[in-house]
N, C-alpha and C positions, 0 to 999 in steps of 0.2 A: 154714740160716744156717751158714757156716762163723764158728768163733769168732774173739770179739777179741783180739788182741794184750793182754796189762795187763802193763807194769813198776810196780814191779819181782815180785820172786819173793820168801817169799811178800808179796804186796798188803798194804799197810794196813788195818786193820778196817773202817774206815768207807768206803772205794774199795770192800774186797768185797762191802759192807752195799749202795752204794749199784748196783755194778753187777749184784747179783742182781735188788736191789731193780725194775733197769730192763728186764730178764728176759734180757736179752744174755748166750749162752752165751761163758765167756772162758779161758784159760790164759794161768798170769803166768808171765815167762821172766823171764830175769838180764839178759840181754843179748844185745844183736847175736847171738853166733854161737851162743846157746840160741837166738832169734827163726827163725833161720832152720832148725838140726834140727829145731825142732817143727814150723814151719811145716804146715797142714795142706792136702792134696792139690786142692781149690780157691780157695789159697791164705787169706791173715789175713782179715775183712771188713771191720778198722782196726787201729786202737789206742789202746790210754788209757795213756798214758805219765805215773807223777805225780815229779814231779822236785823236790819234797822234800827228801827227804833224803836223795841225790845229786843234786845237781842238773847235775853231770857230766858223767856218763854219762848219765844222762837225756838230755841234747841229744846226746851222741855217737850215743844210742843214736836218736833222732828224724832223725838226721841219716842212720846207717847205712841207715834206713829209706825215705827221701827219694832216696839216692843208685842206688838198684840199678835194674837192667834195667828191668823196673816198678815206678817208686814204690809206697809203699804208701799209702794214706789210706780214709775219711777218719782225721785224728791228732788225738786230743783232747790235750790237753797240761793237767795239775793242778799247780798251783803254789801254795806257802803264798803270802798279800798279799805277802811284803817280797819275793819276787822278782820281781815283775812286772815292773819294771823291767830285770829280764835278759833280757824276751823283746824289747827293742829290736834291734834286724836282726837276730833268727832266725822273722820271720815265715814264711819259704817252707820251716820244717821242720813247719808245724800247721795243720791246719789250722783251728781255736780254740781258746779255752783258758778255763779256769775256777778258781778258786781254792778249798783242799780245806776252808774252810770253810762253804762255799756247795754240799759235791758233792750233798746228799740234796735239795736244792731245783730244783740245775742240769743238774747230769748227764746223768740221761734226757731232760730238754728240750734237750739240746744233742748230744748222742747223736743223736737221732730226727732232727734240721736236718740234722746233719751227713752219715747214713745217707742221706737223699734225698736231699740235695747232692749227694753223694756222691766220687767222685773219677776215674772213667771215664767220661764224656761231655765235649763242650767247654762252657764253659759262653756262645760266641756262640747256644748255644740255648735262651739264658735270657732273660727280661724278669724285671728287677725294679721295686718302686714301694714304695717304702717296706718295710712287714714281708712286702708280697707276691711269690712271686713263681710265672712261668709257665717250665715247659718248653714249647715251641713243640715239640720234634720226639717226646716222650714221651706228650703231653698230660694231663702234673701241671698240680698249682696246689696252691702249697701256702701258709699266713700267719699270720704267728712262729712260721714250725716248727714247726705242724701243719699236716698232708695234709689237701687237698680232697676230698670224695665228692662230684664233680660227675658229671653225665651229659656226653652230648656235645656235647647246644647250652647245656645252662648252659656249659662248656669254653666254645665257642667264642663263645658271648654276651662274655662276659669277657674274651677275648683278643681280641678286636676293641676293646676296649674300652679296657684296657689298654694297647693298643700307636696307641693315639691320647688319649693324656693330655689332658683340658683342651678339647679339642673337645666341642660339643654334637652330637647324633644325634634326630632323630625318631624316636617311632616304627615311623612308614611306612617311615623310611630304614632303620634296624637291622634290619625284617622284609626288607629287599629286600637288603642286605648280607649279615645274617647266617644268615638261613633260605633264603633266595634268590628270586631273580625268580619262579619257580614258584611258591612257596606261596600260598597263598590264605588261610592265616589272621586272623584283627583281630587289631589293635594292644593286644591283650587277652592276647593272648601270651606278647608282651614284657613287660605290667607282670607279669604273676605268673610268669617269671623272674628278672626280678629282684627280686623280694622271694624267691624261695629262693635267689636268691647270697647277697645279706645277708644273711640266716637261717644259712648256711653261713659265710658269713664271721666273724659273729658282732657281739654289738652295737658290741665296739669298735671293729670293723673297715669297720662295714658304712656309713659313708660313704665310704668310695673311693669308691659310685657316690654320684652326686650327682640328684636331679632337680630339672630344670630346669624350673619353671611354668611350664603351659601351651606347652610347646616339646618335651623330650625328659627325655634325660640325658647324662652329662659323667660321667669317670673322672675320677678325683682335680679337681687345678685346673691353672687353664693353667698354661705357661713351663716345666712339665714335660718331657722329652725322656727314652725307656725306655734304658735301658743295655744296648748287645749288646754283652754280654760277648766277649776275644778266645780263640779256640782254648788259648792257651796256662796259662788262666787256670783254675780249679778246675770239673771236669769232675760227672757225674752217676753215680753208682753206679747198676749195672742190677738186683742181686737183691732194692733192699728198696723198689720204688714201686711206687704203686700208683694207676690212669690211672684217664682218664673212662670212665664205664661205658655206654652205647649208652642211649637212651630206647627 
C-alpha cells in the first residue's frame, strides 16, 4: 500500500500517533509543491490534512489535491472544533472530517471507511441503507465502516434483500431467486444463511433483516428505496477491498 499524504510537516504529535496506531504508512508534506514532488510512483493512497494550525494553507492544499487531472482521494480533513463552521461550502474538497479532539477514537475508523469506499469507482455501483453499504460490482459489503467477510451466497442473499427493502419474501421464494430454480436444498438453507448474516452484521445491526412470522424475511422497513448514486459522486478505491469469498 502506498503511503498516505499527511499535512503539515511535521504533523502534530497526536495526529502522528493516531496514524501510527491505525497502521497506515504516511509521509508528511508542507504544501502542494512538496506533495507533487514526493508523490510515490503508485500515487498517494489518500490524504490526511490537518487544518488547525494553518487553515488557509490546509484548504489550499485540499483544493490543489482535488483539482488535478486525477483528483486525490480519499481525503480526510482534521479540524479544530472551532473550525466546524468553516467547512460550509467546502464539502467538495474532502470526503470526511473529524475533530482533533477525537483523533484517537475516530481517525482509524474514518480512514478505514474512506479507504473502503475510496475514490476511484463510480458510486452508481453502491447501494446504501443506513449503516450498510453494498458494492454490486465488487461483491463487497460493509456496515458502519466495517468490511464484512461474506461468502458468495451470503452476499447474494444480502444484496437481494437490500435492493428490495420492505418486501417480504418466503423461504421458498428466496431459494428460487437467490440460489436458483435448479437448487434443490430445503428452506432450512435460508434460515442458516440469515442467521450467519445477522451474526456478521453484529448485534447492533442484525435488525436490518427482520423475520416476518409464518411468512419469511424482510430487509428494513417498508417505504425505503435504495440510493443508486450518480457517477460524478464518490467512487471505490481498488487497492483496499475485501471481497466475498466463495463457499
